[in-house]
VOGU-3710 file (C-alpha; in Angstrom, 3 decimals, decimal comma):
1> mkkapnkkfl> 5,668/23,573/5,774  4,544/20,034/5,001  1,294/19,812/3,084  -1,307/17,353/4,418  -1,807/14,310/2,163  -4,955/14,071/0,102  -7,265/11,801/2,115  -9,118/10,592/-0,991  -5,830/9,548/-2,614  -4,713/7,715/0,546
11> mqiarevcnr> -8,044/5,866/0,701  -7,684/4,789/-2,927  -4,228/3,412/-2,187  -5,667/1,753/0,928  -8,305/-0,053/-1,133  -5,761/-1,106/-3,745  -3,371/-2,556/-1,147  -6,191/-4,307/0,699  -7,710/-5,737/-2,497  -4,365/-6,983/-3,786
21> rhdkgwtqeq> -3,524/-8,518/-0,407  -6,868/-10,323/-0,270  -6,470/-11,494/-3,888  -3,167/-13,111/-2,872  -4,741/-14,641/0,243  -2,152/-12,944/2,453  -2,504/-11,708/5,997  -1,256/-8,243/6,891  1,708/-9,926/8,568  2,596/-11,842/5,386
31> laeradccrn> 2,475/-8,669/3,290  4,533/-6,825/5,893  7,226/-9,520/5,711  7,318/-9,312/1,914  7,459/-5,485/1,965  10,010/-5,354/4,808  7,867/-3,335/7,175  5,759/-4,044/10,252  2,164/-5,256/10,338  1,043/-1,998/11,949
41> tisfieqgrn> 2,301/-0,123/8,901  0,156/-2,302/6,625  -2,814/-1,785/8,932  -2,347/1,999/8,857  -1,997/1,969/5,057  -5,200/-0,053/4,660  -7,007/2,425/6,918  -5,741/5,392/4,885  -3,820/6,651/7,894  -0,290/6,373/6,466
51> dlsadllyrl> 1,328/8,855/4,086  3,493/6,420/2,095  7,086/7,189/1,225  8,324/6,420/-2,269  10,477/3,663/-0,777  7,536/1,981/0,944  5,400/2,257/-2,185  8,227/0,613/-4,149  8,504/-2,227/-1,617  4,732/-2,799/-1,680
61> akafgtdipg> 4,668/-2,897/-5,480  7,600/-5,323/-5,487  5,847/-7,518/-2,889  2,863/-7,725/-5,251  5,136/-8,670/-8,152  4,919/-5,405/-10,059  6,532/-1,994/-10,264  5,054/1,347/-9,209  3,389/2,083/-12,574  1,995/-1,468/-12,587
71> ffgtakf> 0,684/-1,002/-9,068  -1,227/2,093/-10,137  -2,280/0,512/-13,425  -5,352/-1,121/-11,875  -6,158/1,563/-9,312  -9,072/3,915/-9,913  -7,611/7,350/-9,084
//
């Protein structure tokens, strides 16, 4: 049985992705292109509605010019 993701954790990731995207001056579409996913995926992540896979988290971190530990380094979890 799959356990439901922690909503608080997803919202913290959502804020981190949104803040980093805004800091870069990127649209959701631009981030989606860099992370090799669709804009709807970015929208769902920023709304806390997407349970991220490890692969997607890696691609997001890479799009922001960091690795996964670096991505979480500034997040308040």
